[in-house]
PLY file of the C-alpha trace (Angstrom):
ply
format ascii 1.0
element vertex 409
property float x
property float y
property float z
element edge 408
property int vertex1
property int vertex2
end_header
89.98 142.96 -32.65
87.76 143.45 -35.84
88.71 142.06 -38.59
90.09 144.34 -41.68
88.06 144.69 -44.69
89.80 142.91 -47.23
89.03 144.98 -50.35
86.18 145.30 -52.97
85.22 143.04 -55.53
87.18 145.06 -57.92
91.03 145.00 -58.19
91.13 147.09 -55.11
93.38 149.60 -54.09
96.62 147.58 -53.35
96.96 146.20 -57.04
95.89 149.91 -58.51
99.10 151.07 -58.40
98.06 154.36 -56.69
98.83 152.27 -53.25
102.72 152.57 -54.08
102.35 156.11 -55.54
100.90 156.68 -52.43
103.91 155.16 -50.34
106.40 157.11 -51.98
104.88 160.63 -51.52
104.48 160.01 -47.97
107.79 158.12 -47.63
109.60 161.45 -49.30
107.54 163.67 -47.27
108.61 161.82 -44.26
112.56 161.45 -45.57
112.65 165.52 -45.44
112.22 165.38 -41.45
115.34 163.38 -40.39
117.26 165.15 -43.18
116.75 168.12 -41.61
117.22 166.63 -38.59
120.60 165.46 -39.25
122.43 169.01 -40.69
124.18 169.57 -37.18
124.62 165.75 -36.59
126.68 165.15 -39.92
128.35 168.74 -40.05
128.91 168.57 -36.30
132.93 169.61 -36.31
132.10 172.64 -38.92
128.91 173.61 -36.44
130.54 173.73 -33.33
133.61 175.78 -34.70
131.18 178.42 -36.21
129.02 178.81 -33.31
132.16 178.26 -30.75
130.50 175.38 -28.43
131.75 171.86 -27.63
129.98 168.44 -27.49
127.87 169.61 -24.53
126.17 171.97 -26.19
125.83 170.08 -29.29
123.83 167.59 -27.40
121.40 169.97 -26.76
121.48 171.64 -30.67
120.68 167.99 -31.48
117.95 167.08 -28.90
116.10 170.26 -29.00
114.80 169.14 -32.47
112.66 166.40 -30.29
110.73 168.85 -28.25
107.88 170.00 -30.04
107.61 166.69 -31.75
106.89 164.60 -28.41
104.62 167.08 -27.17
102.04 167.41 -30.32
102.29 163.67 -31.18
99.41 162.41 -28.77
97.19 165.58 -29.85
98.30 165.06 -33.32
96.56 161.61 -33.21
93.17 163.14 -32.94
93.82 166.04 -35.30
95.00 163.95 -38.06
91.90 162.33 -38.23
89.84 165.57 -37.85
91.48 167.35 -40.80
92.94 164.56 -42.92
96.26 163.12 -44.24
96.85 165.87 -46.73
96.35 168.79 -44.87
98.63 167.37 -42.02
101.42 166.62 -44.14
101.08 169.91 -45.44
101.60 171.59 -41.96
104.36 169.26 -41.32
106.22 170.22 -44.69
105.75 174.06 -43.67
107.48 173.22 -40.49
110.40 171.78 -42.53
110.64 175.12 -44.62
110.06 177.57 -41.90
112.76 175.69 -39.70
115.20 175.97 -42.69
114.53 179.57 -43.15
114.99 180.39 -39.93
118.32 178.49 -39.56
119.42 180.27 -42.36
119.03 183.73 -40.72
120.64 182.34 -37.08
123.85 184.21 -38.10
126.18 183.21 -34.93
123.01 182.82 -32.36
122.96 179.58 -30.87
119.68 180.37 -29.51
118.02 180.98 -32.89
119.60 177.78 -34.15
118.03 175.95 -31.44
114.59 177.39 -31.99
115.01 176.62 -35.72
115.34 173.03 -34.54
112.52 172.99 -32.68
110.10 174.35 -35.20
111.50 171.31 -37.81
111.33 168.88 -35.17
107.28 169.89 -34.91
107.37 168.20 -38.42
109.05 165.62 -37.52
106.62 164.44 -34.60
103.62 165.10 -36.54
104.93 162.77 -39.84
105.57 160.17 -37.32
101.84 159.79 -36.69
101.19 160.48 -40.30
102.92 157.99 -41.59
101.61 154.60 -41.03
97.97 156.17 -40.76
98.44 157.35 -44.43
99.60 153.86 -45.69
97.63 151.33 -43.52
94.14 151.79 -45.34
95.76 150.93 -48.86
96.77 147.49 -47.72
94.88 144.67 -45.75
97.16 143.66 -42.32
98.64 140.44 -43.87
100.56 142.28 -46.34
101.39 145.66 -44.79
104.90 144.38 -43.74
106.51 145.40 -46.95
104.90 148.98 -47.24
105.44 149.69 -43.58
108.94 148.41 -44.10
109.50 150.88 -46.92
107.96 153.77 -44.32
110.45 152.43 -41.84
113.04 153.52 -43.96
112.31 157.23 -43.71
114.83 157.70 -40.79
117.21 155.12 -41.87
117.30 156.40 -45.63
117.92 160.10 -44.48
120.76 158.85 -42.32
122.33 157.06 -45.30
122.06 159.49 -47.54
122.62 162.85 -46.25
125.79 162.45 -44.17
128.01 162.31 -47.56
125.55 164.56 -49.18
125.59 166.96 -46.58
129.66 166.95 -46.38
129.89 167.21 -50.14
127.91 170.45 -50.16
129.42 171.97 -47.41
133.30 170.99 -48.78
132.15 172.00 -52.58
130.54 175.41 -51.16
132.97 176.02 -48.34
129.91 176.91 -46.23
127.54 174.51 -43.99
125.01 177.12 -44.67
124.19 175.74 -48.35
123.11 172.57 -46.76
120.12 174.48 -44.93
119.52 176.25 -48.68
119.59 172.66 -50.40
117.11 171.07 -48.08
115.00 174.21 -48.24
114.53 173.85 -51.77
114.25 170.24 -51.54
111.23 170.37 -48.83
109.52 172.86 -51.27
109.77 170.41 -54.19
108.56 167.38 -52.19
105.68 169.43 -50.62
104.48 169.87 -54.35
104.86 166.44 -55.48
102.49 165.23 -52.40
99.64 168.05 -53.48
99.93 166.64 -57.03
100.09 162.79 -56.26
98.21 162.02 -52.99
94.92 160.72 -52.89
92.82 159.31 -50.03
91.85 155.47 -51.00
88.31 154.92 -52.44
88.03 151.31 -50.96
90.27 151.37 -47.45
91.28 148.42 -45.51
89.42 149.40 -41.93
87.80 147.53 -39.60
83.96 147.12 -40.52
82.70 148.77 -37.55
85.08 152.02 -38.48
83.54 151.71 -42.19
79.89 151.97 -40.55
80.87 154.80 -38.32
80.18 152.96 -35.21
83.11 153.51 -33.56
85.42 156.90 -32.78
88.89 157.82 -31.73
89.18 157.38 -27.92
92.19 158.01 -25.62
90.88 155.98 -23.05
90.34 152.94 -25.29
94.08 153.60 -26.60
95.77 154.42 -22.98
94.41 150.86 -21.81
95.94 149.01 -24.40
99.26 147.60 -22.53
100.73 146.43 -25.68
101.13 149.91 -27.08
102.69 150.96 -24.11
105.51 148.38 -24.36
105.64 149.05 -28.02
106.12 152.82 -27.33
108.88 151.75 -24.19
111.23 149.56 -26.62
111.03 152.35 -29.33
111.82 155.04 -26.28
114.92 153.19 -24.88
115.92 151.90 -28.58
115.90 155.19 -30.55
117.26 157.07 -27.48
120.22 155.11 -27.65
120.55 154.78 -31.32
120.40 158.79 -32.34
122.59 159.16 -29.37
125.06 156.92 -31.08
124.60 158.22 -34.21
124.70 162.12 -33.51
128.78 161.69 -32.32
129.57 158.91 -34.78
131.29 161.24 -37.49
132.95 163.44 -34.37
134.28 159.82 -32.86
135.58 158.75 -36.41
137.45 162.05 -36.80
139.05 162.33 -33.54
139.67 158.98 -32.46
140.10 157.37 -35.40
142.05 160.25 -36.80
139.80 160.19 -40.12
139.10 162.84 -42.47
134.91 164.34 -42.29
134.23 162.51 -45.45
135.45 159.20 -43.97
133.18 159.90 -40.81
130.26 160.61 -42.75
130.97 157.73 -45.13
130.71 155.40 -42.28
127.62 156.65 -40.91
125.94 156.63 -44.21
126.95 152.78 -45.18
125.36 151.84 -41.69
122.12 153.83 -42.66
122.32 152.40 -46.43
122.46 149.09 -45.10
119.61 149.78 -42.04
117.38 151.60 -45.16
117.78 148.44 -47.32
116.97 145.91 -44.14
113.95 147.85 -42.98
111.55 146.66 -46.21
113.67 143.33 -46.24
112.34 142.92 -42.48
109.14 143.78 -43.08
108.93 141.14 -46.01
110.82 138.22 -43.73
108.02 138.98 -40.94
105.17 138.92 -43.68
106.78 135.58 -44.68
107.18 133.80 -41.22
104.05 135.37 -39.76
105.85 136.96 -36.68
107.03 140.43 -36.12
108.17 139.67 -32.57
111.10 136.89 -34.10
112.57 139.56 -36.24
112.46 142.36 -33.40
114.11 140.16 -31.25
116.89 139.44 -33.70
117.35 143.29 -34.15
117.60 144.22 -30.54
120.17 141.42 -30.10
122.16 142.75 -32.93
121.49 146.51 -31.03
123.11 145.18 -28.08
126.11 144.22 -29.93
126.16 147.60 -31.55
126.33 149.35 -28.41
129.39 147.20 -27.21
131.44 148.00 -30.40
130.47 151.20 -31.81
132.91 153.31 -29.64
135.21 150.98 -29.03
136.30 149.71 -32.23
139.69 151.70 -33.26
140.34 149.98 -36.66
138.43 151.47 -39.52
138.54 147.90 -41.27
136.71 146.42 -38.32
133.95 148.96 -38.80
132.42 146.91 -41.30
131.14 144.92 -38.47
129.62 148.03 -36.63
128.43 149.39 -40.12
126.40 145.68 -40.22
124.95 145.81 -36.85
124.24 149.49 -37.21
121.84 148.47 -40.22
119.72 145.69 -38.12
119.48 148.23 -35.22
118.58 151.42 -36.99
116.50 149.47 -39.85
114.75 146.36 -38.63
113.50 147.69 -34.99
111.79 150.75 -36.48
110.35 148.96 -39.15
108.84 146.21 -36.78
107.36 148.70 -34.06
105.74 150.60 -36.84
104.13 147.39 -38.49
103.05 146.33 -35.22
101.39 149.41 -34.19
99.06 148.62 -37.05
97.98 145.52 -35.52
97.85 145.59 -32.35
95.00 148.20 -32.14
91.40 148.40 -34.08
91.70 150.76 -37.25
90.17 153.66 -35.71
93.08 153.68 -33.00
96.02 153.26 -35.44
96.68 157.05 -35.43
97.03 157.04 -31.55
99.07 154.29 -31.49
101.50 155.63 -34.26
101.21 158.82 -31.72
102.58 156.63 -28.63
105.54 155.64 -31.07
106.00 159.01 -32.15
105.97 160.56 -28.95
108.18 158.00 -27.35
110.87 158.24 -30.52
110.98 161.96 -29.98
111.39 161.74 -26.26
114.19 159.27 -26.50
115.86 160.93 -29.24
115.69 164.29 -27.23
116.96 162.59 -23.94
119.33 160.57 -25.64
121.15 163.16 -27.71
121.36 165.59 -24.50
122.22 162.96 -22.14
125.06 161.38 -24.41
126.63 164.50 -25.16
127.70 164.98 -21.60
128.36 161.59 -20.77
131.01 161.47 -23.54
132.32 165.06 -22.39
132.71 163.70 -18.86
133.82 159.98 -19.52
134.87 159.71 -23.29
133.32 157.70 -26.20
134.24 154.24 -25.41
132.83 154.41 -21.51
129.69 156.28 -22.84
128.90 153.45 -25.09
128.96 150.65 -22.57
127.44 152.49 -19.72
124.80 154.21 -21.67
124.13 152.51 -24.98
124.43 148.87 -23.90
122.08 148.95 -21.09
119.44 150.87 -22.91
119.43 148.46 -25.85
119.49 145.32 -23.44
116.44 146.65 -21.57
114.74 147.09 -24.67
115.44 143.57 -25.49
114.24 142.25 -22.44
110.86 144.09 -22.97
110.48 142.31 -26.36
111.34 139.03 -24.79
108.98 139.20 -21.91
106.76 142.28 -22.58
105.23 141.14 -26.12
105.34 137.35 -25.49
102.19 136.01 -26.44
100.92 139.78 -27.23
102.62 140.14 -30.71
102.50 137.91 -33.63
0 1
1 2
2 3
3 4
4 5
5 6
6 7
7 8
8 9
9 10
10 11
11 12
12 13
13 14
14 15
15 16
16 17
17 18
18 19
19 20
20 21
21 22
22 23
23 24
24 25
25 26
26 27
27 28
28 29
29 30
30 31
31 32
32 33
33 34
34 35
35 36
36 37
37 38
38 39
39 40
40 41
41 42
42 43
43 44
44 45
45 46
46 47
47 48
48 49
49 50
50 51
51 52
52 53
53 54
54 55
55 56
56 57
57 58
58 59
59 60
60 61
61 62
62 63
63 64
64 65
65 66
66 67
67 68
68 69
69 70
70 71
71 72
72 73
73 74
74 75
75 76
76 77
77 78
78 79
79 80
80 81
81 82
82 83
83 84
84 85
85 86
86 87
87 88
88 89
89 90
90 91
91 92
92 93
93 94
94 95
95 96
96 97
97 98
98 99
99 100
100 101
101 102
102 103
103 104
104 105
105 106
106 107
107 108
108 109
109 110
110 111
111 112
112 113
113 114
114 115
115 116
116 117
117 118
118 119
119 120
120 121
121 122
122 123
123 124
124 125
125 126
126 127
127 128
128 129
129 130
130 131
131 132
132 133
133 134
134 135
135 136
136 137
137 138
138 139
139 140
140 141
141 142
142 143
143 144
144 145
145 146
146 147
147 148
148 149
149 150
150 151
151 152
152 153
153 154
154 155
155 156
156 157
157 158
158 159
159 160
160 161
161 162
162 163
163 164
164 165
165 166
166 167
167 168
168 169
169 170
170 171
171 172
172 173
173 174
174 175
175 176
176 177
177 178
178 179
179 180
180 181
181 182
182 183
183 184
184 185
185 186
186 187
187 188
188 189
189 190
190 191
191 192
192 193
193 194
194 195
195 196
196 197
197 198
198 199
199 200
200 201
201 202
202 203
203 204
204 205
205 206
206 207
207 208
208 209
209 210
210 211
211 212
212 213
213 214
214 215
215 216
216 217
217 218
218 219
219 220
220 221
221 222
222 223
223 224
224 225
225 226
226 227
227 228
228 229
229 230
230 231
231 232
232 233
233 234
234 235
235 236
236 237
237 238
238 239
239 240
240 241
241 242
242 243
243 244
244 245
245 246
246 247
247 248
248 249
249 250
250 251
251 252
252 253
253 254
254 255
255 256
256 257
257 258
258 259
259 260
260 261
261 262
262 263
263 264
264 265
265 266
266 267
267 268
268 269
269 270
270 271
271 272
272 273
273 274
274 275
275 276
276 277
277 278
278 279
279 280
280 281
281 282
282 283
283 284
284 285
285 286
286 287
287 288
288 289
289 290
290 291
291 292
292 293
293 294
294 295
295 296
296 297
297 298
298 299
299 300
300 301
301 302
302 303
303 304
304 305
305 306
306 307
307 308
308 309
309 310
310 311
311 312
312 313
313 314
314 315
315 316
316 317
317 318
318 319
319 320
320 321
321 322
322 323
323 324
324 325
325 326
326 327
327 328
328 329
329 330
330 331
331 332
332 333
333 334
334 335
335 336
336 337
337 338
338 339
339 340
340 341
341 342
342 343
343 344
344 345
345 346
346 347
347 348
348 349
349 350
350 351
351 352
352 353
353 354
354 355
355 356
356 357
357 358
358 359
359 360
360 361
361 362
362 363
363 364
364 365
365 366
366 367
367 368
368 369
369 370
370 371
371 372
372 373
373 374
374 375
375 376
376 377
377 378
378 379
379 380
380 381
381 382
382 383
383 384
384 385
385 386
386 387
387 388
388 389
389 390
390 391
391 392
392 393
393 394
394 395
395 396
396 397
397 398
398 399
399 400
400 401
401 402
402 403
403 404
404 405
405 406
406 407
407 408
């Protein structure tokens, strides 16, 4: 694999301050997508009561968010390279804004609500391709762990902040629709900030062949890379199980632990806050020890333990263990996979590698959310955790141990 350009004789992009400004606005644009995603999960009791459906339909309402995101991921890999980062982010943010608007107009129609979720999900899938592609040209390979660890927070940070925020807004206003209104305004503000701040790097850290214009994006070259497929499989299995658990956490706490909604969302937020904090920590640690795979193995072991405990613990005081494991799972795994996707392919294929992760992430989230709702409805929370979450996380762990051995630093 060709070595990355190490920058110019000047100070370089990484030390200019602009690099971190770009990380910040790209992160904010990404943050909007899972913030929209979480509305129906964190406010599940209110949404189910208003629309008159149960956990099985809730699984579909949560799950359809990811359908279009999965479908557009691979076409978006070449699309983003063709039209550029700026235009691609504008399209993603437009999906978020339109989706919120349609959700506000859904009334009591579950079909219209699902349609709004699909539009929002398109933005989610597109940002999954854009994020790493936008950030990596600003940093050399050996220094990407921290900035991509920050990017890896885009889902965990939203899951940390929005559960309690959504619940507080809904309780203060007496209507869950005020959350849709708030996020509509927030998305618009972030779009303006992005347009003001974002710039392309003047001296990108890309492979010499790409800088010289000697290579072009190739789906055949991308699909022949076996390591990309292993990374995508791990993300598919891990995100499917993890988001399936997150979608029912507040419902589990309020129904099985007899706790109020604010307590349920506080526990979800606590795990996600730690996950958001651990994501850049994991990136920094992996830079320091020179290994993504070792950190990834630790996080996947934590995921197996999380699956065992998350719907089994019945004492709120013991949920501190679940919260800690939640952070390792939700923050660390994503950070390592996004960072790895930029290292296992030459720079002209990074958008394709991230597309593989984005597609597998959205597909896993869709199937996990849909399947988990039906399993919970059939056998209850605890058995669903043991029969679905644990085997999925364990399979992902085995893929990391054996499938990436000798192939990922």
